[in-house]
Predicted model as a PDB file, atoms N, CA, C, CB and O in Angstrom, pLDDT in the B-factor column:
MODEL        1                                                                  
ATOM      1  N   MET A   1      -1.170   9.031  -9.227  1.00 78.00           N  
ATOM      2  CA  MET A   1       0.202   9.251  -8.839  1.00 78.00           C  
ATOM      3  C   MET A   1       0.880  10.081  -9.921  1.00 78.00           C  
ATOM      4  CB  MET A   1       0.941   7.909  -8.610  1.00 78.00           C  
ATOM      5  O   MET A   1       0.638   9.884 -11.112  1.00 78.00           O  
ATOM      6  N   LYS A   2       1.719  10.997  -9.499  1.00 84.00           N  
ATOM      7  CA  LYS A   2       2.431  11.883 -10.421  1.00 84.00           C  
ATOM      8  C   LYS A   2       3.884  11.442 -10.542  1.00 84.00           C  
ATOM      9  CB  LYS A   2       2.350  13.354  -9.946  1.00 84.00           C  
ATOM     10  O   LYS A   2       4.487  10.979  -9.573  1.00 84.00           O  
ATOM     11  N   ASN A   3       4.430  11.588 -11.722  1.00 85.00           N  
ATOM     12  CA  ASN A   3       5.850  11.335 -11.942  1.00 85.00           C  
ATOM     13  C   ASN A   3       6.602  12.648 -11.810  1.00 85.00           C  
ATOM     14  CB  ASN A   3       6.101  10.688 -13.335  1.00 85.00           C  
ATOM     15  O   ASN A   3       6.193  13.667 -12.367  1.00 85.00           O  
ATOM     16  N   ILE A   4       7.701  12.619 -11.070  1.00 84.00           N  
ATOM     17  CA  ILE A   4       8.546  13.804 -10.975  1.00 84.00           C  
ATOM     18  C   ILE A   4       9.985  13.372 -11.212  1.00 84.00           C  
ATOM     19  CB  ILE A   4       8.387  14.514  -9.586  1.00 84.00           C  
ATOM     20  O   ILE A   4      10.359  12.227 -10.955  1.00 84.00           O  
ATOM     21  N   HIS A   5      10.760  14.285 -11.693  1.00 88.00           N  
ATOM     22  CA  HIS A   5      12.186  14.048 -11.896  1.00 88.00           C  
ATOM     23  C   HIS A   5      12.920  15.154 -11.167  1.00 88.00           C  
ATOM     24  CB  HIS A   5      12.569  14.008 -13.425  1.00 88.00           C  
ATOM     25  O   HIS A   5      12.656  16.336 -11.383  1.00 88.00           O  
ATOM     26  N   ILE A   6      13.850  14.762 -10.298  1.00 88.00           N  
ATOM     27  CA  ILE A   6      14.598  15.754  -9.557  1.00 88.00           C  
ATOM     28  C   ILE A   6      16.088  15.446  -9.655  1.00 88.00           C  
ATOM     29  CB  ILE A   6      14.141  15.797  -8.087  1.00 88.00           C  
ATOM     30  O   ILE A   6      16.505  14.299  -9.818  1.00 88.00           O  
ATOM     31  N   LYS A   7      16.857  16.493  -9.553  1.00 92.00           N  
ATOM     32  CA  LYS A   7      18.302  16.340  -9.459  1.00 92.00           C  
ATOM     33  C   LYS A   7      18.673  16.649  -8.020  1.00 92.00           C  
ATOM     34  CB  LYS A   7      19.068  17.277 -10.477  1.00 92.00           C  
ATOM     35  O   LYS A   7      18.261  17.666  -7.463  1.00 92.00           O  
ATOM     36  N   ILE A   8      19.457  15.757  -7.425  1.00 92.00           N  
ATOM     37  CA  ILE A   8      19.868  15.961  -6.044  1.00 92.00           C  
ATOM     38  C   ILE A   8      21.385  15.883  -5.962  1.00 92.00           C  
ATOM     39  CB  ILE A   8      19.211  14.916  -5.105  1.00 92.00           C  
ATOM     40  O   ILE A   8      22.043  15.289  -6.816  1.00 92.00           O  
ATOM     41  N   GLU A   9      21.911  16.484  -4.937  1.00 95.00           N  
ATOM     42  CA  GLU A   9      23.349  16.457  -4.722  1.00 95.00           C  
ATOM     43  C   GLU A   9      23.793  15.042  -4.351  1.00 95.00           C  
ATOM     44  CB  GLU A   9      23.754  17.461  -3.622  1.00 95.00           C  
ATOM     45  O   GLU A   9      23.026  14.262  -3.787  1.00 95.00           O  
ATOM     46  N   ASP A  10      25.028  14.735  -4.676  1.00 95.00           N  
ATOM     47  CA  ASP A  10      25.562  13.404  -4.409  1.00 95.00           C  
ATOM     48  C   ASP A  10      25.510  13.042  -2.931  1.00 95.00           C  
ATOM     49  CB  ASP A  10      26.985  13.312  -4.905  1.00 95.00           C  
ATOM     50  O   ASP A  10      25.193  11.907  -2.575  1.00 95.00           O  
ATOM     51  N   ASP A  11      25.823  14.011  -2.068  1.00 95.00           N  
ATOM     52  CA  ASP A  11      25.832  13.702  -0.637  1.00 95.00           C  
ATOM     53  C   ASP A  11      24.437  13.379  -0.116  1.00 95.00           C  
ATOM     54  CB  ASP A  11      26.416  14.866   0.147  1.00 95.00           C  
ATOM     55  O   ASP A  11      24.294  12.533   0.767  1.00 95.00           O  
ATOM     56  N   LEU A  12      23.408  14.034  -0.642  1.00 93.00           N  
ATOM     57  CA  LEU A  12      22.033  13.723  -0.254  1.00 93.00           C  
ATOM     58  C   LEU A  12      21.659  12.321  -0.730  1.00 93.00           C  
ATOM     59  CB  LEU A  12      21.052  14.771  -0.831  1.00 93.00           C  
ATOM     60  O   LEU A  12      21.021  11.561  -0.001  1.00 93.00           O  
ATOM     61  N   HIS A  13      22.054  11.988  -1.941  1.00 93.00           N  
ATOM     62  CA  HIS A  13      21.774  10.651  -2.472  1.00 93.00           C  
ATOM     63  C   HIS A  13      22.439   9.589  -1.598  1.00 93.00           C  
ATOM     64  CB  HIS A  13      22.266  10.529  -3.937  1.00 93.00           C  
ATOM     65  O   HIS A  13      21.839   8.550  -1.321  1.00 93.00           O  
ATOM     66  N   LEU A  14      23.670   9.844  -1.166  1.00 95.00           N  
ATOM     67  CA  LEU A  14      24.374   8.877  -0.325  1.00 95.00           C  
ATOM     68  C   LEU A  14      23.695   8.724   1.032  1.00 95.00           C  
ATOM     69  CB  LEU A  14      25.830   9.298  -0.136  1.00 95.00           C  
ATOM     70  O   LEU A  14      23.621   7.618   1.567  1.00 95.00           O  
ATOM     71  N   GLU A  15      23.204   9.820   1.588  1.00 94.00           N  
ATOM     72  CA  GLU A  15      22.488   9.755   2.868  1.00 94.00           C  
ATOM     73  C   GLU A  15      21.211   8.924   2.731  1.00 94.00           C  
ATOM     74  CB  GLU A  15      22.147  11.176   3.370  1.00 94.00           C  
ATOM     75  O   GLU A  15      20.900   8.110   3.601  1.00 94.00           O  
ATOM     76  N   VAL A  16      20.484   9.129   1.650  1.00 93.00           N  
ATOM     77  CA  VAL A  16      19.249   8.372   1.417  1.00 93.00           C  
ATOM     78  C   VAL A  16      19.581   6.905   1.177  1.00 93.00           C  
ATOM     79  CB  VAL A  16      18.463   8.954   0.213  1.00 93.00           C  
ATOM     80  O   VAL A  16      18.870   6.023   1.658  1.00 93.00           O  
ATOM     81  N   ARG A  17      20.639   6.640   0.447  1.00 94.00           N  
ATOM     82  CA  ARG A  17      21.054   5.254   0.189  1.00 94.00           C  
ATOM     83  C   ARG A  17      21.439   4.569   1.498  1.00 94.00           C  
ATOM     84  CB  ARG A  17      22.242   5.211  -0.812  1.00 94.00           C  
ATOM     85  O   ARG A  17      21.107   3.404   1.717  1.00 94.00           O  
ATOM     86  N   LYS A  18      22.142   5.302   2.370  1.00 94.00           N  
ATOM     87  CA  LYS A  18      22.509   4.766   3.678  1.00 94.00           C  
ATOM     88  C   LYS A  18      21.247   4.418   4.480  1.00 94.00           C  
ATOM     89  CB  LYS A  18      23.385   5.785   4.457  1.00 94.00           C  
ATOM     90  O   LYS A  18      21.171   3.357   5.099  1.00 94.00           O  
ATOM     91  N   TYR A  19      20.269   5.311   4.460  1.00 93.00           N  
ATOM     92  CA  TYR A  19      18.995   5.059   5.146  1.00 93.00           C  
ATOM     93  C   TYR A  19      18.310   3.829   4.553  1.00 93.00           C  
ATOM     94  CB  TYR A  19      18.063   6.296   5.044  1.00 93.00           C  
ATOM     95  O   TYR A  19      17.749   3.012   5.282  1.00 93.00           O  
ATOM     96  N   GLN A  20      18.359   3.704   3.218  1.00 93.00           N  
ATOM     97  CA  GLN A  20      17.759   2.552   2.551  1.00 93.00           C  
ATOM     98  C   GLN A  20      18.419   1.257   3.018  1.00 93.00           C  
ATOM     99  CB  GLN A  20      17.877   2.693   1.023  1.00 93.00           C  
ATOM    100  O   GLN A  20      17.728   0.277   3.295  1.00 93.00           O  
ATOM    101  N   LEU A  21      19.735   1.243   3.107  1.00 94.00           N  
ATOM    102  CA  LEU A  21      20.447   0.048   3.557  1.00 94.00           C  
ATOM    103  C   LEU A  21      20.124  -0.294   5.007  1.00 94.00           C  
ATOM    104  CB  LEU A  21      21.945   0.240   3.395  1.00 94.00           C  
ATOM    105  O   LEU A  21      20.009  -1.466   5.363  1.00 94.00           O  
ATOM    106  N   GLU A  22      19.979   0.736   5.845  1.00 93.00           N  
ATOM    107  CA  GLU A  22      19.587   0.501   7.239  1.00 93.00           C  
ATOM    108  C   GLU A  22      18.215  -0.146   7.314  1.00 93.00           C  
ATOM    109  CB  GLU A  22      19.591   1.815   8.031  1.00 93.00           C  
ATOM    110  O   GLU A  22      17.993  -1.059   8.109  1.00 93.00           O  
ATOM    111  N   ARG A  23      17.302   0.329   6.488  1.00 92.00           N  
ATOM    112  CA  ARG A  23      15.945  -0.244   6.456  1.00 92.00           C  
ATOM    113  C   ARG A  23      15.996  -1.700   5.984  1.00 92.00           C  
ATOM    114  CB  ARG A  23      15.014   0.591   5.526  1.00 92.00           C  
ATOM    115  O   ARG A  23      15.281  -2.551   6.512  1.00 92.00           O  
ATOM    116  N   GLU A  24      16.841  -1.983   4.992  1.00 92.00           N  
ATOM    117  CA  GLU A  24      16.967  -3.348   4.493  1.00 92.00           C  
ATOM    118  C   GLU A  24      17.521  -4.272   5.568  1.00 92.00           C  
ATOM    119  CB  GLU A  24      17.863  -3.384   3.256  1.00 92.00           C  
ATOM    120  O   GLU A  24      17.107  -5.426   5.678  1.00 92.00           O  
ATOM    121  N   MET A  25      18.467  -3.755   6.367  1.00 93.00           N  
ATOM    122  CA  MET A  25      19.040  -4.573   7.436  1.00 93.00           C  
ATOM    123  C   MET A  25      18.008  -4.881   8.514  1.00 93.00           C  
ATOM    124  CB  MET A  25      20.246  -3.867   8.055  1.00 93.00           C  
ATOM    125  O   MET A  25      18.115  -5.895   9.204  1.00 93.00           O  
ATOM    126  N   SER A  26      17.013  -4.016   8.663  1.00 92.00           N  
ATOM    127  CA  SER A  26      15.970  -4.263   9.652  1.00 92.00           C  
ATOM    128  C   SER A  26      14.872  -5.165   9.092  1.00 92.00           C  
ATOM    129  CB  SER A  26      15.371  -2.943  10.125  1.00 92.00           C  
ATOM    130  O   SER A  26      13.897  -5.469   9.780  1.00 92.00           O  
ATOM    131  N   GLY A  27      15.037  -5.591   7.838  1.00 92.00           N  
ATOM    132  CA  GLY A  27      14.112  -6.560   7.273  1.00 92.00           C  
ATOM    133  C   GLY A  27      13.100  -6.004   6.297  1.00 92.00           C  
ATOM    134  O   GLY A  27      12.244  -6.750   5.819  1.00 92.00           O  
ATOM    135  N   LYS A  28      13.164  -4.718   5.981  1.00 89.00           N  
ATOM    136  CA  LYS A  28      12.195  -4.135   5.063  1.00 89.00           C  
ATOM    137  C   LYS A  28      12.908  -3.666   3.805  1.00 89.00           C  
ATOM    138  CB  LYS A  28      11.435  -2.966   5.729  1.00 89.00           C  
ATOM    139  O   LYS A  28      13.721  -2.743   3.853  1.00 89.00           O  
ATOM    140  N   ARG A  29      12.605  -4.298   2.689  1.00 90.00           N  
ATOM    141  CA  ARG A  29      13.243  -3.954   1.424  1.00 90.00           C  
ATOM    142  C   ARG A  29      12.380  -2.944   0.681  1.00 90.00           C  
ATOM    143  CB  ARG A  29      13.476  -5.218   0.560  1.00 90.00           C  
ATOM    144  O   ARG A  29      11.222  -3.214   0.362  1.00 90.00           O  
ATOM    145  N   LEU A  30      12.955  -1.782   0.410  1.00 90.00           N  
ATOM    146  CA  LEU A  30      12.244  -0.719  -0.279  1.00 90.00           C  
ATOM    147  C   LEU A  30      13.086  -0.200  -1.436  1.00 90.00           C  
ATOM    148  CB  LEU A  30      11.893   0.423   0.692  1.00 90.00           C  
ATOM    149  O   LEU A  30      14.316  -0.220  -1.379  1.00 90.00           O  
ATOM    150  N   THR A  31      12.424   0.258  -2.473  1.00 91.00           N  
ATOM    151  CA  THR A  31      13.135   0.877  -3.587  1.00 91.00           C  
ATOM    152  C   THR A  31      13.563   2.283  -3.185  1.00 91.00           C  
ATOM    153  CB  THR A  31      12.249   0.914  -4.865  1.00 91.00           C  
ATOM    154  O   THR A  31      13.083   2.825  -2.190  1.00 91.00           O  
ATOM    155  N   MET A  32      14.457   2.863  -3.954  1.00 90.00           N  
ATOM    156  CA  MET A  32      14.906   4.221  -3.673  1.00 90.00           C  
ATOM    157  C   MET A  32      13.725   5.188  -3.720  1.00 90.00           C  
ATOM    158  CB  MET A  32      15.995   4.651  -4.675  1.00 90.00           C  
ATOM    159  O   MET A  32      13.641   6.105  -2.903  1.00 90.00           O  
ATOM    160  N   MET A  33      12.821   4.989  -4.665  1.00 90.00           N  
ATOM    161  CA  MET A  33      11.648   5.849  -4.764  1.00 90.00           C  
ATOM    162  C   MET A  33      10.796   5.738  -3.496  1.00 90.00           C  
ATOM    163  CB  MET A  33      10.812   5.481  -6.007  1.00 90.00           C  
ATOM    164  O   MET A  33      10.337   6.753  -2.971  1.00 90.00           O  
ATOM    165  N   GLU A  34      10.586   4.534  -3.008  1.00 92.00           N  
ATOM    166  CA  GLU A  34       9.797   4.336  -1.795  1.00 92.00           C  
ATOM    167  C   GLU A  34      10.462   4.998  -0.588  1.00 92.00           C  
ATOM    168  CB  GLU A  34       9.597   2.841  -1.530  1.00 92.00           C  
ATOM    169  O   GLU A  34       9.783   5.550   0.278  1.00 92.00           O  
ATOM    170  N   ILE A  35      11.787   4.939  -0.538  1.00 93.00           N  
ATOM    171  CA  ILE A  35      12.520   5.576   0.552  1.00 93.00           C  
ATOM    172  C   ILE A  35      12.350   7.095   0.493  1.00 93.00           C  
ATOM    173  CB  ILE A  35      14.015   5.200   0.490  1.00 93.00           C  
ATOM    174  O   ILE A  35      12.098   7.730   1.517  1.00 93.00           O  
ATOM    175  N   PHE A  36      12.488   7.683  -0.708  1.00 92.00           N  
ATOM    176  CA  PHE A  36      12.299   9.125  -0.840  1.00 92.00           C  
ATOM    177  C   PHE A  36      10.896   9.531  -0.406  1.00 92.00           C  
ATOM    178  CB  PHE A  36      12.555   9.570  -2.284  1.00 92.00           C  
ATOM    179  O   PHE A  36      10.732  10.529   0.296  1.00 92.00           O  
ATOM    180  N   ILE A  37       9.891   8.778  -0.811  1.00 92.00           N  
ATOM    181  CA  ILE A  37       8.512   9.090  -0.432  1.00 92.00           C  
ATOM    182  C   ILE A  37       8.348   9.000   1.082  1.00 92.00           C  
ATOM    183  CB  ILE A  37       7.521   8.137  -1.137  1.00 92.00           C  
ATOM    184  O   ILE A  37       7.721   9.866   1.693  1.00 92.00           O  
ATOM    185  N   GLU A  38       8.905   7.963   1.684  1.00 93.00           N  
ATOM    186  CA  GLU A  38       8.817   7.799   3.140  1.00 93.00           C  
ATOM    187  C   GLU A  38       9.465   8.981   3.860  1.00 93.00           C  
ATOM    188  CB  GLU A  38       9.487   6.481   3.576  1.00 93.00           C  
ATOM    189  O   GLU A  38       8.906   9.507   4.823  1.00 93.00           O  
ATOM    190  N   LEU A  39      10.639   9.395   3.394  1.00 93.00           N  
ATOM    191  CA  LEU A  39      11.346  10.499   4.033  1.00 93.00           C  
ATOM    192  C   LEU A  39      10.611  11.826   3.840  1.00 93.00           C  
ATOM    193  CB  LEU A  39      12.763  10.604   3.480  1.00 93.00           C  
ATOM    194  O   LEU A  39      10.572  12.650   4.753  1.00 93.00           O  
ATOM    195  N   ILE A  40      10.036  12.034   2.674  1.00 93.00           N  
ATOM    196  CA  ILE A  40       9.266  13.254   2.433  1.00 93.00           C  
ATOM    197  C   ILE A  40       8.059  13.302   3.354  1.00 93.00           C  
ATOM    198  CB  ILE A  40       8.819  13.337   0.961  1.00 93.00           C  
ATOM    199  O   ILE A  40       7.762  14.341   3.944  1.00 93.00           O  
ATOM    200  N   ARG A  41       7.355  12.164   3.480  1.00 95.00           N  
ATOM    201  CA  ARG A  41       6.188  12.118   4.373  1.00 95.00           C  
ATOM    202  C   ARG A  41       6.585  12.377   5.822  1.00 95.00           C  
ATOM    203  CB  ARG A  41       5.486  10.760   4.262  1.00 95.00           C  
ATOM    204  O   ARG A  41       5.905  13.119   6.531  1.00 95.00           O  
ATOM    205  N   LYS A  42       7.696  11.762   6.266  1.00 94.00           N  
ATOM    206  CA  LYS A  42       8.163  11.986   7.638  1.00 94.00           C  
ATOM    207  C   LYS A  42       8.489  13.462   7.848  1.00 94.00           C  
ATOM    208  CB  LYS A  42       9.403  11.111   7.945  1.00 94.00           C  
ATOM    209  O   LYS A  42       8.161  14.031   8.889  1.00 94.00           O  
ATOM    210  N   GLY A  43       9.128  14.072   6.871  1.00 93.00           N  
ATOM    211  CA  GLY A  43       9.463  15.490   6.970  1.00 93.00           C  
ATOM    212  C   GLY A  43       8.224  16.363   7.038  1.00 93.00           C  
ATOM    213  O   GLY A  43       8.169  17.310   7.822  1.00 93.00           O  
ATOM    214  N   LEU A  44       7.237  16.050   6.224  1.00 93.00           N  
ATOM    215  CA  LEU A  44       5.993  16.819   6.239  1.00 93.00           C  
ATOM    216  C   LEU A  44       5.257  16.656   7.566  1.00 93.00           C  
ATOM    217  CB  LEU A  44       5.089  16.389   5.082  1.00 93.00           C  
ATOM    218  O   LEU A  44       4.732  17.624   8.115  1.00 93.00           O  
ATOM    219  N   ASP A  45       5.222  15.426   8.075  1.00 93.00           N  
ATOM    220  CA  ASP A  45       4.572  15.186   9.362  1.00 93.00           C  
ATOM    221  C   ASP A  45       5.283  15.949  10.481  1.00 93.00           C  
ATOM    222  CB  ASP A  45       4.546  13.679   9.677  1.00 93.00           C  
ATOM    223  O   ASP A  45       4.631  16.544  11.340  1.00 93.00           O  
ATOM    224  N   ALA A  46       6.610  15.932  10.473  1.00 91.00           N  
ATOM    225  CA  ALA A  46       7.376  16.648  11.494  1.00 91.00           C  
ATOM    226  C   ALA A  46       7.124  18.147  11.389  1.00 91.00           C  
ATOM    227  CB  ALA A  46       8.882  16.347  11.358  1.00 91.00           C  
ATOM    228  O   ALA A  46       7.011  18.832  12.406  1.00 91.00           O  
ATOM    229  N   ASP A  47       7.038  18.653  10.178  1.00 89.00           N  
ATOM    230  CA  ASP A  47       6.788  20.082   9.980  1.00 89.00           C  
ATOM    231  C   ASP A  47       5.407  20.463  10.492  1.00 89.00           C  
ATOM    232  CB  ASP A  47       6.923  20.454   8.495  1.00 89.00           C  
ATOM    233  O   ASP A  47       5.241  21.520  11.101  1.00 89.00           O  
ATOM    234  N   LYS A  48       4.417  19.615  10.252  1.00 88.00           N  
ATOM    235  CA  LYS A  48       3.060  19.898  10.728  1.00 88.00           C  
ATOM    236  C   LYS A  48       3.016  19.942  12.246  1.00 88.00           C  
ATOM    237  CB  LYS A  48       2.076  18.847  10.205  1.00 88.00           C  
ATOM    238  O   LYS A  48       2.293  20.755  12.823  1.00 88.00           O  
ATOM    239  N   LYS A  49       3.787  19.069  12.905  1.00 86.00           N  
ATOM    240  CA  LYS A  49       3.802  19.039  14.364  1.00 86.00           C  
ATOM    241  C   LYS A  49       4.510  20.255  14.946  1.00 86.00           C  
ATOM    242  CB  LYS A  49       4.470  17.769  14.855  1.00 86.00           C  
ATOM    243  O   LYS A  49       4.138  20.742  16.013  1.00 86.00           O  
ATOM    244  N   GLU A  50       5.540  20.749  14.240  1.00 82.00           N  
ATOM    245  CA  GLU A  50       6.298  21.888  14.731  1.00 82.00           C  
ATOM    246  C   GLU A  50       5.617  23.210  14.455  1.00 82.00           C  
ATOM    247  CB  GLU A  50       7.658  21.892  14.124  1.00 82.00           C  
ATOM    248  O   GLU A  50       5.725  24.147  15.246  1.00 82.00           O  
ATOM    249  N   THR A  51       4.910  23.293  13.326  1.00 72.00           N  
ATOM    250  CA  THR A  51       4.274  24.542  12.921  1.00 72.00           C  
ATOM    251  C   THR A  51       2.810  24.520  13.295  1.00 72.00           C  
ATOM    252  CB  THR A  51       4.438  24.780  11.414  1.00 72.00           C  
ATOM    253  O   THR A  51       2.055  23.702  12.771  1.00 72.00           O  
ATOM    254  N   PRO A  52       2.386  25.409  14.197  1.00 69.00           N  
ATOM    255  CA  PRO A  52       0.957  25.424  14.540  1.00 69.00           C  
ATOM    256  C   PRO A  52       0.110  25.835  13.331  1.00 69.00           C  
ATOM    257  CB  PRO A  52       0.697  26.387  15.723  1.00 69.00           C  
ATOM    258  O   PRO A  52       0.510  26.676  12.526  1.00 69.00           O  
ATOM    259  N   ALA A  53      -1.040  25.233  13.232  1.00 61.00           N  
ATOM    260  CA  ALA A  53      -1.936  25.550  12.109  1.00 61.00           C  
ATOM    261  C   ALA A  53      -2.390  26.996  12.202  1.00 61.00           C  
ATOM    262  CB  ALA A  53      -3.163  24.603  12.093  1.00 61.00           C  
ATOM    263  O   ALA A  53      -2.775  27.480  13.265  1.00 61.00           O  
ATOM    264  N   GLN A  54      -2.334  27.672  11.065  1.00 56.00           N  
ATOM    265  CA  GLN A  54      -2.789  29.063  11.036  1.00 56.00           C  
ATOM    266  C   GLN A  54      -4.269  29.092  10.713  1.00 56.00           C  
ATOM    267  CB  GLN A  54      -1.987  29.898  10.002  1.00 56.00           C  
ATOM    268  O   GLN A  54      -4.730  28.468   9.758  1.00 56.00           O  
ATOM    269  N   LYS A  55      -5.003  29.832  11.534  1.00 46.00           N  
ATOM    270  CA  LYS A  55      -6.461  29.903  11.331  1.00 46.00           C  
ATOM    271  C   LYS A  55      -6.882  31.328  11.122  1.00 46.00           C  
ATOM    272  CB  LYS A  55      -7.221  29.301  12.524  1.00 46.00           C  
ATOM    273  O   LYS A  55      -8.068  31.600  10.934  1.00 46.00           O  
TER     274      LYS A  55                                                      
ENDMDL                                                                          
END                                                                             
């Protein structure tokens, strides 16, 4: 696993925090780091589905 440090805008942080709280209300407690990883993976998966593989 790699460590990264990023600076994000306040509004993006608030959106991620809101998503984190929604997940907690549904019964799944995740750290902010886990939420960011989950969202990045979802974004990558969505991008793969939208973009046809180039061969």
